[in-house]
N, CA and C atoms as a LAMMPS dump frame, in Angstrom:
ITEM: TIMESTEP
0
ITEM: NUMBER OF ATOMS
201
ITEM: BOX BOUNDS ff ff ff
-5.0000000000000000e+02 5.0000000000000000e+02
-5.0000000000000000e+02 5.0000000000000000e+02
-5.0000000000000000e+02 5.0000000000000000e+02
ITEM: ATOMS id mol type element x y z
1 1 1 N 122.705 -0.11 207.009
2 1 2 C 122.105 -1.401 206.732
3 1 3 C 123.128 -2.48 207.038
4 2 1 N 122.743 -3.454 207.824
5 2 2 C 123.638 -4.553 208.17
6 2 3 C 123.004 -5.86 207.715
7 3 1 N 123.798 -6.669 207.022
8 3 2 C 123.326 -7.972 206.543
9 3 3 C 124.034 -9.062 207.328
10 4 1 N 123.373 -10.213 207.465
11 4 2 C 124.077 -11.34 208.061
12 4 3 C 125.06 -11.9 207.028
13 5 1 N 125.958 -12.756 207.457
14 5 2 C 127.03 -13.248 206.58
15 5 3 C 126.508 -13.972 205.345
16 6 1 N 125.488 -14.79 205.517
17 6 2 C 124.956 -15.553 204.38
18 6 3 C 124.349 -14.619 203.328
19 7 1 N 123.578 -13.661 203.78
20 7 2 C 122.977 -12.694 202.851
21 7 3 C 124.057 -11.882 202.159
22 8 1 N 125.034 -11.416 202.929
23 8 2 C 126.13 -10.624 202.366
24 8 3 C 126.867 -11.411 201.288
25 9 1 N 127.182 -12.674 201.566
26 9 2 C 127.899 -13.5 200.589
27 9 3 C 127.095 -13.667 199.302
28 10 1 N 125.799 -13.857 199.43
29 10 2 C 124.95 -14.014 198.24
30 10 3 C 124.868 -12.715 197.446
31 11 1 N 124.662 -11.604 198.134
32 11 2 C 124.59 -10.309 197.448
33 11 3 C 125.922 -9.992 196.781
34 12 1 N 127.009 -10.252 197.474
35 12 2 C 128.339 -9.996 196.913
36 12 3 C 128.556 -10.822 195.646
37 13 1 N 128.141 -12.08 195.642
38 13 2 C 128.281 -12.924 194.454
39 13 3 C 127.447 -12.372 193.3
40 14 1 N 126.23 -11.957 193.608
41 14 2 C 125.364 -11.383 192.569
42 14 3 C 125.999 -10.127 191.986
43 15 1 N 126.499 -9.239 192.861
44 15 2 C 127.071 -7.962 192.416
45 15 3 C 128.38 -8.166 191.658
46 16 1 N 129.228 -9.061 192.131
47 16 2 C 130.567 -9.194 191.545
48 16 3 C 130.646 -10.188 190.388
49 17 1 N 129.758 -11.172 190.342
50 17 2 C 129.84 -12.217 189.321
51 17 3 C 128.633 -12.197 188.384
52 18 1 N 127.454 -12.376 188.948
53 18 2 C 126.257 -12.551 188.128
54 18 3 C 125.895 -11.317 187.3
55 19 1 N 125.783 -10.172 187.942
56 19 2 C 125.323 -8.971 187.226
57 19 3 C 126.281 -8.532 186.117
58 20 1 N 127.601 -8.478 186.36
59 20 2 C 128.494 -8.124 185.246
60 20 3 C 128.439 -9.144 184.106
61 21 1 N 128.335 -10.429 184.449
62 21 2 C 128.249 -11.455 183.409
63 21 3 C 126.948 -11.323 182.622
64 22 1 N 125.851 -11.073 183.311
65 22 2 C 124.561 -10.895 182.65
66 22 3 C 124.573 -9.661 181.749
67 23 1 N 125.155 -8.583 182.227
68 23 2 C 125.248 -7.357 181.434
69 23 3 C 126.045 -7.598 180.16
70 24 1 N 127.159 -8.296 180.285
71 24 2 C 127.986 -8.617 179.12
72 24 3 C 127.242 -9.527 178.155
73 25 1 N 126.545 -10.518 178.683
74 25 2 C 125.774 -11.436 177.849
75 25 3 C 124.686 -10.699 177.069
76 26 1 N 123.929 -9.872 177.746
77 26 2 C 122.86 -9.113 177.082
78 26 3 C 123.447 -8.188 176.025
79 27 1 N 124.535 -7.498 176.367
80 27 2 C 125.168 -6.599 175.406
81 27 3 C 125.704 -7.328 174.191
82 28 1 N 126.381 -8.438 174.42
83 28 2 C 126.95 -9.208 173.312
84 28 3 C 125.898 -9.831 172.417
85 29 1 N 124.916 -10.477 173.03
86 29 2 C 123.852 -11.09 172.231
87 29 3 C 123.009 -10.033 171.518
88 30 1 N 122.769 -8.929 172.201
89 30 2 C 121.999 -7.854 171.584
90 30 3 C 122.673 -7.31 170.344
91 31 1 N 123.977 -7.132 170.413
92 31 2 C 124.742 -6.669 169.252
93 31 3 C 124.728 -7.724 168.151
94 32 1 N 124.971 -8.968 168.532
95 32 2 C 125.069 -10.042 167.545
96 32 3 C 123.75 -10.281 166.806
97 33 1 N 122.653 -10.192 167.521
98 33 2 C 121.35 -10.485 166.924
99 33 3 C 120.549 -9.24 166.545
100 34 1 N 121.124 -8.083 166.768
101 34 2 C 120.463 -6.846 166.387
102 34 3 C 119.211 -6.524 167.19
103 35 1 N 119.216 -6.891 168.47
104 35 2 C 118.076 -6.589 169.317
105 35 3 C 117.942 -5.075 169.478
106 36 1 N 116.731 -4.606 169.484
107 36 2 C 116.485 -3.178 169.664
108 36 3 C 116.741 -2.741 171.097
109 37 1 N 117.254 -1.571 171.25
110 37 2 C 117.497 -0.927 172.54
111 37 3 C 118.381 -1.735 173.488
112 38 1 N 119.338 -2.448 172.914
113 38 2 C 120.292 -3.185 173.743
114 38 3 C 121.056 -2.238 174.654
115 39 1 N 121.393 -1.061 174.127
116 39 2 C 122.132 -0.094 174.938
117 39 3 C 121.334 0.324 176.171
118 40 1 N 120.036 0.448 176.043
119 40 2 C 119.185 0.791 177.182
120 40 3 C 119.191 -0.331 178.222
121 41 1 N 119.126 -1.565 177.768
122 41 2 C 119.157 -2.712 178.684
123 41 3 C 120.492 -2.788 179.415
124 42 1 N 121.591 -2.588 178.69
125 42 2 C 122.922 -2.638 179.299
126 42 3 C 123.086 -1.5 180.308
127 43 1 N 122.629 -0.316 179.956
128 43 2 C 122.7 0.814 180.882
129 43 3 C 121.9 0.535 182.147
130 44 1 N 120.714 -0.012 181.997
131 44 2 C 119.866 -0.333 183.146
132 44 3 C 120.532 -1.363 184.047
133 45 1 N 121.062 -2.426 183.464
134 45 2 C 121.743 -3.454 184.256
135 45 3 C 122.968 -2.886 184.969
136 46 1 N 123.701 -2.009 184.299
137 46 2 C 124.879 -1.389 184.91
138 46 3 C 124.482 -0.506 186.09
139 47 1 N 123.414 0.26 185.935
140 47 2 C 122.938 1.106 187.034
141 47 3 C 122.491 0.27 188.232
142 48 1 N 121.792 -0.818 187.977
143 48 2 C 121.353 -1.702 189.062
144 48 3 C 122.56 -2.308 189.77
145 49 1 N 123.546 -2.747 189.004
146 49 2 C 124.756 -3.333 189.58
147 49 3 C 125.494 -2.32 190.441
148 50 1 N 125.612 -1.098 189.951
149 50 2 C 126.29 -0.043 190.704
150 50 3 C 125.558 0.257 192.005
151 51 1 N 124.237 0.351 191.943
152 51 2 C 123.446 0.593 193.145
153 51 3 C 123.634 -0.539 194.157
154 52 1 N 123.557 -1.778 193.688
155 52 2 C 123.734 -2.925 194.584
156 52 3 C 125.136 -2.937 195.188
157 53 1 N 126.133 -2.55 194.404
158 53 2 C 127.498 -2.458 194.913
159 53 3 C 127.619 -1.423 196.016
160 54 1 N 126.948 -0.285 195.852
161 54 2 C 126.973 0.762 196.88
162 54 3 C 126.315 0.286 198.17
163 55 1 N 125.197 -0.42 198.049
164 55 2 C 124.517 -0.956 199.23
165 55 3 C 125.411 -1.977 199.934
166 56 1 N 126.07 -2.811 199.166
167 56 2 C 126.974 -3.813 199.735
168 56 3 C 128.149 -3.145 200.432
169 57 1 N 128.715 -2.114 199.815
170 57 2 C 129.832 -1.386 200.423
171 57 3 C 129.409 -0.737 201.734
172 58 1 N 128.215 -0.155 201.766
173 58 2 C 127.707 0.464 202.998
174 58 3 C 127.543 -0.58 204.09
175 59 1 N 127.051 -1.745 203.739
176 59 2 C 126.903 -2.818 204.716
177 59 3 C 128.264 -3.242 205.258
178 60 1 N 129.247 -3.339 204.376
179 60 2 C 130.607 -3.698 204.791
180 60 3 C 131.173 -2.648 205.732
181 61 1 N 130.967 -1.39 205.391
182 61 2 C 131.45 -0.288 206.228
183 61 3 C 130.816 -0.334 207.612
184 62 1 N 129.516 -0.55 207.675
185 62 2 C 128.826 -0.649 208.965
186 62 3 C 129.344 -1.825 209.779
187 63 1 N 129.58 -2.939 209.132
188 63 2 C 130.082 -4.132 209.814
189 63 3 C 131.468 -3.874 210.391
190 64 1 N 132.338 -3.245 209.591
191 64 2 C 133.711 -2.989 210.039
192 64 3 C 133.77 -1.969 211.173
193 65 1 N 132.824 -1.053 211.255
194 65 2 C 132.785 -0.078 212.346
195 65 3 C 132.492 -0.749 213.68
196 66 1 N 131.784 -1.873 213.639
197 66 2 C 131.422 -2.578 214.868
198 66 3 C 132.57 -3.399 215.426
199 67 1 N 133.556 -3.719 214.593
200 67 2 C 134.689 -4.543 215.063
201 67 3 C 135.657 -3.75 215.895
């Protein structure tokens, strides 16, 4: 999978900044307010972030092979 530079930059920002921050926010607020199944939400967000990171890494690898 190859992404153009603009798409790659946006996905990279989401994977490296937004998703970890969102996961931490959900986990922290869930603990503080006693939300049910916070651990399930945090696990789900972590799995999505990991998957997106793998897709981004594959795109980077494909791009670097072309250089």
